[in-house]
C-alpha positions in Angstrom: 9.5 28.0 5.3 10.6 24.1 5.4 8.7 21.9 3.2 9.8 18.6 5.4 6.3 17.6 4.8 5.5 13.8 5.4 2.7 11.4 4.9 0.8 11.6 8.3 -2.5 9.9 8.0 -4.8 8.7 5.1 -8.2 9.2 6.0 -11.5 9.2 3.7 -11.1 5.2 3.1 -11.2 3.0 5.7 -11.0 -0.5 4.0 -10.7 -1.5 0.7 -9.6 -5.2 0.2 -7.9 -7.8 2.1 -8.0 -9.7 5.8 -8.7 -7.9 8.9 -6.9 -8.4 12.1 -6.9 -7.9 15.6 -3.7 -6.9 17.6 -2.9 -9.3 20.6 -4.5 -7.0 23.2 -7.5 -7.3 21.0 -8.2 -3.3 21.2 -6.9 -2.3 17.9 -7.6 -3.4 14.5 -5.3 -3.6 11.4 -7.1 -2.9 8.1 -5.5 -3.1 4.7 -6.4 0.4 2.6 -5.2 0.1 -1.0 -1.9 0.0 -0.8 -1.5 0.9 2.8 -2.6 -0.3 6.1 -4.2 1.5 8.7 -4.4 0.8 12.5 -7.4 1.7 14.4 -7.2 2.4 18.0 -10.8 1.1 19.3 -9.7 1.8 23.0 -8.4 5.7 22.1 -10.5 6.1 19.4 -7.7 6.9 17.3 -6.9 6.0 13.8 -3.0 6.2 12.2 -1.6 4.9 8.8 1.7 3.3 8.6 4.3 5.1 6.2 4.9 2.5 4.3 3.4 1.6 0.8 3.4 -1.6 -1.4 3.6 -1.6 -5.3 -0.1 -2.8 -5.5 -3.1 -3.0 -3.5 -2.6 -5.0 -0.3 -4.0 -8.8 -0.7 -3.1 -10.4 2.8 -1.6 -9.3 6.1 -0.1 -11.6 8.4 0.3 -10.9 12.2 2.7 -12.7 14.9 1.2 -13.8 17.7 3.3 -11.4 20.3 2.0 -8.5 17.7 5.5 -6.9 17.1 6.1 -8.1 13.5 3.5 -8.1 10.3 4.0 -9.7 6.6 1.9 -7.1 4.3 1.6 -9.1 1.1 0.4 -7.2 -2.4 -1.3 -8.5 -5.0 1.7 -9.0 -7.2 3.3 -11.1 -4.6 5.8 -8.5 -3.1 5.9 -8.9 0.9 6.9 -6.3 3.3 8.5 -7.4 6.9 7.2 -4.8 9.1 7.6 -3.6 12.7 4.6 -2.5 14.4 6.8 -1.2 17.0 8.9 1.2 15.1 6.4 1.3 12.0 9.2 0.7 9.6 10.0 -1.9 7.0 12.5 -4.2 8.1 12.8 -6.5 5.2 11.6 -6.9 1.3 10.6 -10.5 -0.2 9.2 -11.8 -3.3 6.9 -14.4 -3.6 6.9 -15.1 -7.2 3.4 -15.3 -7.4 0.1 -14.3 -6.0 -0.4 -15.2 -2.5 -3.9 -15.4 -1.1 -3.2 -15.8 2.6 -0.5 -15.9 5.2 -0.6 -17.3 8.7 2.3 -17.3 11.6 2.2 -20.3 13.7 1.0 -19.9 17.5 4.3 -20.0 19.0 5.7 -17.4 16.4 8.8 -19.7 15.0 7.4 -20.3 11.6 4.7 -18.8 9.1 2.8 -20.6 6.0 1.6 -18.9 2.8 -0.6 -20.0 0.3 0.3 -19.6 -3.3 -1.3 -21.0 -6.2 -2.0 -24.8 -5.4 0.7 -24.8 -3.0 1.7 -24.0 0.7 5.2 -22.9 1.2 6.1 -22.8 5.1 8.9 -20.7 6.1 11.2 -20.1 9.3 9.5 -16.9 11.0 12.1 -13.8 11.2 13.2 -12.2 14.5 14.7 -14.8 16.2 18.0 -14.1 15.4 20.4 -11.7 13.0 20.2 -13.3 9.7 21.0 -11.6 6.2 17.6 -13.3 4.7 14.9 -12.9 6.8 12.5 -15.2 5.0 14.1 -18.7 4.9 12.1 -21.4 2.7 11.6 -24.8 5.5 9.0 -27.3 3.6 6.9 -26.5 0.3 3.5 -28.7 0.3 1.6 -30.1 -3.0 -1.5 -31.6 -2.8 -4.4 -29.5 -3.8 -5.5 -29.3 -7.6 -6.6 -25.5 -7.5 -6.1 -22.4 -6.0 -5.1 -22.5 -2.0 -7.7 -20.0 0.0 -7.2 -20.5 3.7 -5.0 -21.4 6.5 -5.3 -22.6 10.1 -2.6 -23.8 12.9 -3.5 -26.2 15.8 -2.9 -24.4 19.0 0.5 -26.2 19.6 1.7 -25.2 16.2 2.1 -29.4 15.1 -0.3 -29.1 12.1 -1.8 -26.4 9.8 -4.8 -27.1 7.5 -5.3 -25.4 3.9 -8.2 -25.1 2.2 -8.8 -25.3 -1.4 -10.8 -24.3 -4.4 -10.9 -27.9 -5.5 -13.6 -28.4 -2.5 -10.7 -30.0 -0.4 -9.1 -29.7 2.5 -5.4 -30.7 3.2 -4.1 -31.5 6.9 -0.2 -31.2 6.8 2.4 -31.8 9.7 4.5 -28.7 10.4 7.1 -31.3 11.6 8.5 -34.9 10.1 5.7 -36.6 12.2 5.3 -40.4 11.4 1.8 -41.1 11.6 1.1 -37.6 10.0 2.3 -36.2 6.9 -0.9 -34.8 5.1 -4.4 -35.8 5.3 -7.1 -35.0 2.4 -10.6 -34.2 3.4 -13.4 -34.1 0.8 -17.3 -33.5 1.5 -17.6 -30.2 0.0 -19.5 -28.9 -3.4 -18.1 -26.0 -3.5 -14.6 -24.3 -2.8 -13.3 -23.9 0.7 -14.0 -20.7 2.3 -12.3 -21.4 5.7 -11.1 -24.3 8.1 -10.6 -24.2 11.9 -9.0 -26.4 14.1 -10.8 -27.1 17.7 -8.5 -25.8 20.8 -6.1 -28.3 22.0 -7.1 -30.8 19.2 -7.0 -32.0 15.4 -10.7 -32.3 15.1 -11.4 -29.9 12.4 -14.7 -27.4 10.8 -14.5 -26.7 7.1 -16.9 -24.3 5.6 -17.5 -23.8 1.9 -19.1 -21.4 -0.4 -22.6 -22.9 -0.8 -23.0 -22.3 3.0 -22.2 -26.3 4.2 -20.2 -26.5 7.3 -18.6 -30.0 8.0 -17.4 -31.4 11.5 -14.2 -33.8 11.4 -13.3 -35.9 14.4 -9.7 -36.9 14.4 -9.1 -40.4 16.3 -5.5 -39.0 17.4 -4.8 -36.6 20.0 -2.1 -33.9 19.3 0.1 -35.7 21.9 -0.3 -38.8 20.0 1.8 -37.4 17.1 5.3 -39.0 17.0 8.3 -38.0 15.2 9.7 -39.8 12.2 13.1 -41.8 13.1 16.0 -40.3 11.2 17.2 -42.5 8.6 20.6 -42.7 6.7 23.3 -40.4 7.1 21.0 -38.3 9.7 20.9 -41.3 11.9 24.5 -41.8 11.9 25.3 -38.2 12.5 22.7 -38.2 15.4 24.0 -41.1 17.3 27.1 -39.4 18.5 26.1 -35.9 18.7 24.1 -33.8 21.1 20.7 -32.2 20.0 21.7 -29.6 17.7 20.3 -26.3 17.8 17.0 -25.2 16.6 18.9 -22.6 14.3 21.2 -25.2 12.6 18.3 -26.7 10.7 18.1 -23.4 8.8 20.9 -24.4 6.4 19.3 -27.4 5.5 17.9 -27.7 1.8 14.3 -27.3 1.2 11.7 -30.2 2.1 8.6 -31.0 -0.2 5.9 -32.9 1.0 3.6 -34.2 -2.0 0.0 -35.3 -0.8 -2.2 -37.9 -2.7 -5.8 -37.2 -2.7 -6.3 -41.0 -2.5 -3.4 -42.7 -1.2 -2.9 -46.7 -1.2 -4.3 -48.5 1.7 -0.4 -49.7 2.8 0.3 -46.1 3.1 -2.9 -45.4 5.5 -2.2 -47.8 8.0 -0.9 -46.6 11.5 -1.6 -43.2 10.6 -4.1 -40.5 11.5 -7.7 -40.9 10.4 -10.5 -38.5 10.3 -14.1 -39.2 10.2 -17.0 -36.7 9.5 -19.2 -36.2 12.5 -22.1 -33.9 11.4 -22.7 -31.8 8.3 -24.9 -28.6 8.5 -26.1 -25.9 5.8 -26.5 -22.1 6.5 -30.0 -20.6 5.4 -29.6 -19.7 1.8 -31.7 -17.3 0.1 -30.7 -17.7 -3.5 -27.6 -18.2 -5.7 -26.4 -14.8 -4.7 -26.5 -15.6 -0.8 -22.9 -17.4 -0.8 -20.9 -17.3 2.1 -17.6 -15.3 1.8 -15.7 -14.8 5.0 -15.5 -16.6 8.2 -13.9 -16.6 11.8 -13.7 -18.8 14.4 -12.9 -18.1 18.1 -11.6 -21.4 19.7 -12.1 -20.4 23.4 -15.6 -19.4 23.2 -16.3 -21.6 20.4 -18.2 -18.9 18.5 -17.9 -18.9 14.7 -18.9 -15.8 12.9 -19.9 -16.3 9.0 -20.6 -13.5 6.5 -22.2 -14.0 3.0 -22.4 -11.8 -0.3 -25.7 -10.5 1.0 -24.4 -8.3 3.6 -25.9 -10.9 6.3 -23.8 -12.4 9.2 -24.4 -15.6 11.5 -22.9 -16.2 14.8 -23.2 -20.1 15.8 -22.0 -22.1 18.9 -20.1 -25.2 18.0 -20.0 -28.1 17.3 -23.9 -28.1 18.3 -24.4 -25.4 15.4 -26.7 -23.3 17.8 -27.6 -19.7 16.2 -27.0 -17.0 18.6 -27.5 -14.1 16.5 -28.3 -13.0 12.6 -28.1 -9.5 11.6 -27.6 -7.6 7.9 -24.8 -4.9 8.4 -24.8 -4.4 4.8 -26.2 -4.7 1.2 -23.0 -5.6 0.0 -20.4 -8.6 0.3 -18.6 -9.0 3.3 -15.0 -9.5 2.1 -13.5 -10.0 5.7 -14.0 -11.3 9.1 -12.1 -11.2 12.0 -12.5 -11.8 16.2 -10.6 -10.5 18.9 -8.7 -12.1 21.6 -11.6 -11.8 24.2 -14.4 -12.9 21.9 -15.9 -9.9 22.7 -15.7 -7.7 19.1 -16.2 -8.6 15.5 -15.4 -6.8 12.6 -16.7 -6.9 9.2 -14.8 -5.5 6.0 -17.2 -4.8 3.1 -15.3 -4.0 0.0 -17.9 -3.0 -2.0 -18.9 0.2 -0.7 -15.5 0.5 2.0 -17.3 -0.4 4.7 -15.6 -1.3 8.1 -17.5 -2.2 11.1 -16.8 -3.4 14.7 -19.5 -4.9 16.5 -19.7 -6.1 20.0 -22.4 -9.0 19.8 -23.3 -9.8 23.4 -24.5 -5.9 24.1 -25.4 -5.8 20.0 -23.7 -2.5 19.8 -21.5 -1.1 17.4 -18.0 -0.2 18.6 -16.8 1.4 15.0 -19.0 1.9 12.2 -16.9 3.7 9.3 -17.5 4.2 5.4 -15.7 6.1 3.1 -16.9 7.7 0.1 -18.2 5.1 -2.4 -16.9 6.9 -5.5 -14.0 9.4 -5.6 -13.8 12.5 -3.4 -13.6 15.8 -5.5 -14.0 18.3 -2.8 -12.2 19.5 0.3 -12.1 22.3 3.1 -10.6 22.6 6.2 -12.1 24.0 9.2 -10.9 27.9 10.6 -9.3 25.8 13.3 -7.9 23.1 11.4 -9.3 20.6 13.4 -12.1 19.1 11.0 -12.0 18.2 7.5 -15.1 18.2 5.1 -15.0 16.2 1.9 -17.5 15.8 -0.6 -17.7 13.1 -3.1 -19.6 11.8 -6.2 -21.9 9.6 -4.3 -23.4 12.7 -3.2 -22.5 12.4 0.4 -20.6 15.1 2.8 -18.7 13.6 5.6 -16.7 15.5 8.3 -13.4 14.1 9.5 -11.5 14.9 13.1 -8.0 15.2 12.2 -6.9 14.4 15.6 -8.2 10.8 15.8 -9.0 10.4 11.5 -12.5 9.4 12.2 -15.7 10.7 10.3 -17.9 11.5 13.0 -21.2 12.5 10.9 -22.5 12.0 7.4 -24.9 14.0 5.3 -26.6 12.4 2.7 -29.1 14.9 1.6 -27.8 15.7 -2.1 -29.1 13.4 -4.8 -26.1 13.9 -6.9 -22.5 14.2 -6.9 -21.1 17.1 -4.5 -19.1 19.6 -6.4 -17.6 22.1 -3.5 -17.2 22.2 -0.1 -16.5 25.1 2.1 -16.4 26.3 5.7 -17.6 29.4 6.9 -15.6 32.0 9.4 -17.3 30.5 12.8 -16.5 26.8 11.4 -19.9 25.5 12.7 -21.4 25.7 8.9 -20.7 24.0 5.9 -21.9 24.9 2.6 -21.9 22.4 -0.2 -22.7 22.5 -4.0 -24.1 19.7 -5.8 -25.2 18.8 -9.5 -28.3 18.3 -8.3 -29.2 21.9 -8.5 -29.2 22.6 -4.7 -26.4 24.3 -2.4 -26.9 23.3 1.3 -25.7 24.7 4.5 -25.3 22.4 7.1 -25.0 22.8 11.3 -22.0 21.2 13.2 -24.2 21.9 16.3 -27.3 20.1 15.4 -25.6 17.9 12.7 -28.8 18.9 10.1 -29.4 20.7 6.9 -30.5 24.3 7.7 -30.7 26.1 4.5 -31.4 24.9 1.0 -30.4 27.4 -1.9 -32.1 26.8 -5.2 -32.1 28.7 -8.6 -35.3 30.2 -10.0 -34.6 28.0 -13.4 -33.0 24.2 -12.6 -29.2 24.3 -13.3 -26.1 22.2 -12.2 -23.9 23.7 -9.7 -19.8 23.1 -9.8 -18.7 25.5 -7.3 -19.4 27.0 -4.2 -17.8 30.3 -2.1 -18.9 31.7 1.2 -17.6 35.4 2.1 -15.3 35.9 5.2 -18.6 37.3 7.6 -20.3 34.1 6.4 -23.3 36.0 5.1 -23.1 35.5 1.6 -23.1 32.5 -0.5 -22.3 31.8 -4.1 -22.4 29.2 -6.4 -21.1 29.0 -10.2 -23.5 27.1 -12.7 -22.1 24.6 -15.1 -24.6 25.1 -17.8 -26.1 28.9 -17.4 -22.9 30.1 -17.2 -24.2 32.3 -14.3 -23.0 33.1 -10.9 -25.9 32.7 -8.0 -25.9 35.0 -4.7 -27.6 34.3 -1.7 -27.9 35.4 1.8 -27.2 32.7 4.5 -29.5 34.5 7.4 -32.6 34.6 5.0 -32.3 32.3 2.4 -33.2 34.4 -0.2 -31.8 34.7 -4.1 -30.1 38.3 -3.9 -28.6 38.5 -7.5 -27.4 36.4 -10.6 -24.3 37.3 -11.9 -24.3 37.4 -15.8 -21.6 37.9 -18.0 -19.6 34.7 -18.7 -19.8 32.9 -22.0 -18.6 29.4 -20.5 -18.9 27.1 -17.4 -17.8 28.7 -13.9 -15.2 26.4 -12.9 -14.2 28.3 -9.8 -15.3 31.0 -7.2 -13.4 32.5 -4.3 -14.2 35.4 -2.3 -11.3 38.0 -1.2 -10.5 37.3 2.3 -10.1 40.9 3.2 -12.4 42.7 1.0 -15.7 42.2 -0.2 -14.5 41.3 -3.9 -15.5 37.8 -5.5 -13.7 36.3 -8.2 -15.1 33.8 -10.7 -13.0 31.8 -13.5 -14.8 30.4 -16.3 -14.0 28.3 -19.7 -14.1 31.4 -21.6 -10.3 32.6 -21.1 -11.4 35.0 -18.5 -11.6 35.6 -14.5 -14.1 38.4 -13.4 -13.8 40.6 -10.2 -17.3 41.3 -8.5 -17.6 43.9 -6.0 -20.1 43.0 -3.1 -20.3 46.6 -2.0 -21.0 48.1 -5.5 -24.0 46.2 -6.3 -22.1 43.4 -7.6 -20.5 45.8 -10.4 -17.9 43.8 -12.5 -14.7 45.9 -11.8 -12.1 44.0 -13.7 -11.9 41.3 -16.3 -8.6 39.3 -16.3 -8.0 37.7 -19.9 -6.1 34.5 -20.0 -4.2 35.0 -23.2 -0.8 35.5 -24.0 0.9 37.8 -26.8 0.6 35.1 -29.1 -2.8 33.9 -28.7 -3.9 37.7 -28.8 -3.4 37.6 -32.5 -6.0 35.1 -33.1 -8.6 36.4 -35.3 -11.7 37.7 -33.5 -14.0 35.1 -35.0 -12.0 32.4 -34.0 -13.0 29.4 -31.4 -12.1 29.9 -27.8 -9.1 28.2 -27.2 -9.5 25.9 -24.9 -5.7 25.8 -23.4 -6.5 28.9 -21.8 -9.7 27.6 -19.8 -9.6 28.7 -16.3 -9.9 25.7 -13.9 -9.2 26.8 -10.5 -8.8 30.6 -9.0 -8.0 31.4 -5.3 -7.1 34.3 -3.2 -3.6 35.0 -1.2 -4.5 34.7 2.6 -3.6 38.3 2.5 -6.2 39.3 -0.1 -3.1 41.1 -2.2 -2.8 38.7 -4.9 -4.9 36.0 -7.2 -3.7 32.9 -8.8 -5.4 31.0 -11.3 -5.0 27.6 -13.3 -5.3 27.1 -16.9 -5.8 24.2 -18.9 -2.2 24.5 -20.9 -0.8 23.5 -17.4 0.1 27.0 -16.4 -0.3 28.8 -13.2 -0.7 32.9 -13.4 -0.7 35.2 -10.6 -2.3 38.5 -10.9 -2.6 41.9 -9.2 -6.3 42.1 -8.5 -6.3 45.9 -7.6 -4.5 46.8 -10.7 -5.4 43.6 -13.3 -1.9 43.1 -13.9 -0.4 39.5 -14.1 2.6 39.6 -11.7 3.8 36.3 -12.9 3.3 32.5 -14.3 4.4 29.3 -13.8 4.8 26.7 -16.1 4.0 23.3 -15.0 3.8 21.0 -17.8 7.2 19.5 -17.2 6.3 18.7 -13.3 3.2 17.1 -13.9 4.6 13.7 -15.6 1.4 12.3 -16.3 1.3 8.6 -16.9 0.4 6.2 -19.2 -2.9 4.3 -19.1 -3.0 1.0 -20.1 -5.2 1.3 -23.0 -3.0 4.8 -24.5 -1.5 4.1 -28.2 0.4 7.3 -27.3 3.2 7.7 -24.8 3.2 9.7 -22.0 5.2 12.7 -22.9 2.3 13.0 -25.6 -0.6 12.6 -23.3 0.8 15.0 -20.6 -0.6 17.6 -23.5 -3.8 17.0 -22.5 -3.0 17.3 -18.5 -3.0 20.5 -16.2 -3.6 21.9 -12.7 -7.3 21.3 -11.7 -6.8 22.8 -8.2 -4.4 25.5 -6.6 -4.1 26.6 -3.3 -1.9 29.1 -1.2 0.1 28.2 1.6 -0.7 29.8 5.1 2.1 32.4 4.8 1.4 32.9 1.2 4.6 32.5 -0.2 4.3 29.1 -1.6 1.4 27.6 -3.9 0.2 23.9 -3.7 -1.2 22.4 -7.0 -2.4 19.0 -8.6 -4.2 17.6 -11.0 -4.4 14.8 -13.5 -1.3 13.3 -12.0 0.1 11.4 -9.2 2.5 14.3 -8.3 1.7 17.2 -6.0 3.8 20.4 -6.5 4.7 23.2 -4.3 5.9 26.6 -6.0 7.9 29.5 -4.8 5.4 32.3 -5.9 8.2 35.2 -5.6 11.1 33.0 -7.3 8.5 31.1 -9.6 10.3 27.9 -9.2 9.4 24.5 -8.0 10.2 23.9 -4.1 9.2 20.1 -4.1 7.5 17.7 -5.6 5.6 14.7 -3.8 4.5 11.6 -5.2 1.2 10.7 -3.7 1.1 7.1 -4.8 3.0 4.4 -5.9 0.0 1.9 -6.3 0.3 0.2 -9.7 -3.0 -1.2 -9.1 -4.2 2.2 -10.5 -4.5 3.3 -14.1 -2.1 6.1 -15.2 1.0 5.2 -13.1 3.6 3.4 -15.1 5.4 5.9 -17.6 6.3 3.5 -20.1 4.1 0.5 -21.8 4.6 -2.7 -20.3 5.4 -4.7 -23.4 4.7 -7.9 -21.8 1.1 -7.5 -22.0 1.0 -7.0 -25.8 0.3 -10.0 -28.0 -0.3 -10.3 -31.4 -4.1 -10.3 -30.9 -3.8 -6.7 -28.6 -3.5 -5.6 -25.2 -4.1 -8.1 -22.6 -5.2 -5.2 -20.4 -8.7 -5.7 -22.7 -9.1 -9.0 -21.2 -11.3 -9.1 -18.2 -10.0 -12.3 -16.8 -10.9 -12.2 -12.9 -14.2 -10.6 -13.4 -16.5 -12.0 -10.8 -13.7 -14.2 -9.2 -13.6 -12.8 -5.7 -17.3 -12.5 -5.5 -18.0 -16.2 -6.2 -20.1 -15.4 -9.2 -18.9 -17.1 -12.5 -18.1 -15.2 -15.5 -21.5 -14.8 -17.2 -22.1 -16.4 -20.5 -24.6 -15.3 -23.3 -28.2 -16.6 -22.3 -27.1 -17.5 -18.8 -29.0 -15.6 -16.2 -26.9 -15.8 -13.1 -24.5 -13.3 -11.9 -24.4 -9.7 -12.3 -24.4 -8.5 -16.0 -22.9 -5.4 -15.5 -20.2 -6.2 -12.7 -16.9 -5.6 -14.6 -13.0 -4.8 -12.8 -11.8 -1.7 -13.4 -8.7 0.7 -12.7 -9.3 3.9 -11.4 -7.0 6.6 -12.8 -4.7 8.3 -10.5 -5.4 12.0 -10.0 -5.5 14.4 -7.1 -9.0 16.3 -7.3 -8.5 18.7 -4.5 -5.9 20.5 -2.2 -5.9 22.3 0.9 -3.6 23.7 3.3 -4.5 23.8 7.1 -4.7 27.3 8.6 -2.3 26.5 11.1 0.6 25.8 8.2 1.5 22.8 10.0 0.1 20.3 7.1 -2.0 19.9 3.8 -4.3 17.5 2.5 -5.3 16.3 -0.8 -8.2 14.4 -2.1 -7.2 11.5 -4.7 -8.4 8.4 -5.9 -6.4 6.5 -2.9 -8.5 8.6 -0.7 -8.0 11.7 1.9 -4.2 12.2 2.2 -2.5 14.2 4.7 1.0 15.6 5.3 2.1 17.0 8.0 4.9 18.5 9.7 4.1 16.9 13.0 5.4 13.6 12.5 5.0 10.8 15.1 7.8 9.9 17.2 9.4 6.7 16.1 12.4 4.7 16.0 14.3 7.3 14.4 18.1 7.1 16.0 19.9 10.5 16.5 23.5 10.3 16.7 23.3 6.7 17.5 26.7 4.6 18.2 27.1 1.0 19.4 27.4 2.4 23.5 23.8 3.5 23.5 22.1 0.7 24.6 19.0 0.1 26.7 20.8 -1.6 29.3 23.2 1.0 29.9 20.2 3.9 29.8 18.7 1.9 32.7 22.4 1.4 34.5 22.4 5.6 34.4 19.3 5.7 36.0 20.3 3.6 38.6 23.5 5.7 39.1 21.4 8.8 39.2 23.0 10.1 36.2 19.5 11.6 35.0 21.2 13.9 32.1 23.2 10.9 30.5 20.3 8.7 30.4 17.8 11.2 29.0 20.5 11.8 26.5 21.1 8.4 25.6 17.7 7.4 25.5 16.9 10.5 23.1 19.5 9.4 20.9 18.1 5.7 21.0 14.5 7.4 20.5 12.2 4.6 21.6 9.3 5.9 23.3 9.2 3.6 26.3 12.6 4.1 27.0 11.8 8.1 26.9 9.2 7.7 29.0 10.9 5.8 31.5 13.9 8.3 31.9 12.0 11.4 32.3 9.7 9.6 34.6 12.7 8.6 37.0 14.0 11.8 37.6 12.9 13.3 40.9 10.5 16.2 40.7 12.9 18.0 42.9 15.7 17.8 39.9 13.7 18.7 37.2 15.0 22.0 37.5 19.0 20.8 37.5 18.4 18.4 34.6 16.3 20.8 32.8 19.3 23.6 32.6 21.9 20.9 31.8 20.4 19.4 28.7 21.5 20.7 25.6 20.1 22.9 23.1 19.9 20.2 20.5 17.7 18.1 23.0 15.4 20.7 24.2 13.2 20.8 21.5 13.0 17.1 21.2 12.2 17.0 25.1 9.2 19.4 24.5 7.7 17.6 21.5 7.8 14.5 23.4 6.2 16.1 26.3 3.5 17.5 23.9 2.8 14.3 22.6 2.2 12.6 26.3 0.0 15.1 27.3 -3.0 13.4 26.0 -2.0 9.9 27.2 -0.2 10.0 30.4 -1.5 10.1 33.7 1.3 12.4 35.3 0.0 15.3 34.1 1.6 17.5 36.7 4.7 16.1 36.7 5.2 16.7 33.0 3.9 20.1 33.5 6.8 20.5 35.8 9.2 19.7 32.9 7.6 21.8 30.5 7.7 24.9 32.9 11.5 24.1 34.1 12.6 23.5 30.5 10.7 26.7 29.0 12.4 29.0 31.8 15.5 27.4 31.4 15.6 27.9 27.1 12.8 30.0 26.9 14.7 33.3 25.4 17.1 30.7 23.1 14.0 29.1 21.9 12.4 32.5 21.2 15.0 33.7 19.3 14.7 30.9 16.6 11.0 30.7 17.4 10.2 30.7 13.4 12.1 27.4 12.9 9.8 25.8 15.6 6.1 24.6 15.3 3.3 26.6 16.2 1.1 25.9 18.5 -2.7 24.8 17.4 -5.5 26.2 18.7 -7.9 25.0 21.4 -10.7 22.5 20.5 -13.3 20.6 22.6 -13.6 17.3 21.2 -16.0 16.1 24.5 -17.8 17.9 26.8 -15.7 19.1 29.8 -12.2 19.0 28.2 -10.7 21.6 26.3 -7.7 20.5 24.2 -4.7 21.9 22.3 -1.4 23.6 22.5 -0.6 27.2 23.5 2.6 28.8 22.6 2.7 30.3 26.1 4.8 28.6 29.1 2.3 26.9 32.1 3.5 29.4 34.6 1.2 32.3 32.9 -1.7 30.3 33.4 -3.6 30.8 36.6 -7.1 29.8 38.3 -9.6 32.4 37.8 -12.4 30.1 39.3 -13.7 26.2 39.4 -13.3 25.1 36.1 -11.9 28.0 34.7 -8.0 28.6 33.7 -6.9 31.9 31.6 -3.7 33.4 30.7 -2.5 36.7 30.7 -5.0 39.4 28.9 -5.5 38.9 25.0 -4.5 35.3 25.3 -6.9 32.3 25.1 -8.8 31.0 27.9 -10.6 28.0 28.5 -13.9 27.5 30.4 -16.5 24.7 31.6 -13.5 22.1 32.9 -15.6 20.4 35.0 -14.0 17.0 36.8 -14.2 15.5 40.2 -10.7 17.5 40.7 -10.5 21.2 40.6 -7.4 21.5 39.6 -8.2 20.0 36.3 -6.1 21.6 33.4 -5.9 21.6 29.7 -4.6 18.4 28.4 -2.0 19.6 26.2 0.2 22.6 26.7 3.5 22.9 24.6 
């Protein structure tokens, strides 16, 4: 079994902090999630996380006008230049300071970043080949406090910068004679946003206290005059032609220093601004401060978000209120409008909410929210199509693994959820909670149809359901008992006693009617359901050394059982204990068959406030979750660490270790102490320097009644709370502090060159297509591995020549062609043509593929994501499909059958066949 698992997607969290951006077509939304970036395709109802990560949480994202490049900047000032086409990092850069915002010019030639109290303009990368993609052009001084926002004019001649010192500065992007800088005041609080009017230098400024100022410029953009060159530049330009634009990149950095109150002589003949009007938003107290704003220049639509979760839509410049609505009870951190002005996106960092609202129809296009607190439980559906998660916030969410969206949230629990599991049918979710209830949810009607309780109030720490789905069991944390209920009647069948410590894990044998329960009393008990729940075996989790402890000694915490799981065939049992060991048992004979020491593989980090090294702190860490792979040959383990380990059970060796996060914004990430934070007065981590800054609330002082006294910043500790392998064996998921991470073998086809040389170019590929040399064109397209070229090459082949081209393809490329066809079935309109390709390839190379089928991706089960459509992958060739009746497709006896396929065309076939 190969372990080439790669990060596939991030679920469970849709927004953390930073600014939102719509793509150029307005159909996708780019959202920063922790130290990653997720793209939500609103048209096709899919989400995808870019396979990259920053060192700290993402602070701001700048998108180029053509939508091909993005600059992602984290809280530490590190920037990534990312190609959204090939989804890869092109360049790394460090801005040497915390960056608040970044914005490309409308023509895509330059971009501006606000850092501290300055603004820096760089030449935008991508115009030509260059060693350094970030070349500083000018540095603009003027504000006395931190700069907060940027906006460009439509012609990229000027840009405006807002600051926390209540001023707004207008700078010229070129050497204008009549506009070098201009300072605007008129506000009594920090500037949140500033916007230029379309094709004008007129400006709107908004401050945190809910004030809007309208500024009029006496000069149109065409009235800006270039400053005449002086000195040696004038002498050079007199006898030379106009130099190319790229030659100016070699000039040294230019600095522009603005003055808040320039002299009268300096203002003569310069651009002047005058305030036309000043408007105020409805204030509802000191906490309803304006926190985010966006402006659509074409429709003159202004969207403002407030700290109370309310947003307003106004039409400018008349300031007419169009709509007002409350979308959350938390602060709106970011607002964005798509290119057409129809959709408005809101991000609320307090609860991790992401909403896209269509203001004309007053309806939601997207409404997603992650778990407010950390996720602690995870379960795959039997077909691998859905993921259920439970969190400390008491919510149970079900996620679609294909789209990445949460489609149902159950809120019946009043306390944290501790366990989640699916029944064998996949239509029922059973959860346990600290509120003393075990609930069963129906995925057909989306309701809680069973609630199981105990005779005495107790807190349930885990839950398990047998393979028939008729018996539900839950372990108690305080009474040390295991409760058994009937799914059909909801009655309590039995209470299993015998443990002397809290129940930490439950698991049913997939084959036999045996229940395994793990406890902190150093034992794992096996209960036989067929024999009146009699204890058949008691597995003692002690070694030879521990066996010599005195009888009256206390229970050693090192051998507390934390997790238990059966192998898929039920012939082996794995138990994780507090001493970082995983022991394997034969449940039939109650004999230990092996053990794995994982203390050195955890490699826990050092917390900011720890006074001991990470090596010594690892003694208190252990694997808290364990699961088998689909084939039962390997075991997946994780715990209070940033690593997830895959061990080979038989060889008892580490096969691979995954680092789930490199985010230094989380605690316990660094291995060594950062001595730069140590002073003679103590650790700087004890000082809450930024408390309340982002919320617009000052740090509360004694006796002051304003602000939230309980609001404090903290760094969550990195940990893995639950691990599950998909039943298909193609992917596995982990609930972590970062969210729900999915690692998969089915990676999306990106720009991953294969045997590439200088002779493989798009021009030569199209030339081969014109010469009707289709085989060579397809081979070169797959070597270049660009999706559009692949599609163009395959679709250029006439249908009657597909068989000849298929048989002439090398065996190495057949698998790549089949992977591309499988990924194209759901989106392509040429379904029959692609099915012909699939049929001819399988007929020509089927025997060779079958001989090495163990190394090829296996098919997934059929699913029905929407009415009238079956979707999935089958291992059979399309030639085995035959039409039984209208709307019914079947294969040979014993294979899968799809019914109920309704369409205006009677020959509607499954949307994905591989």
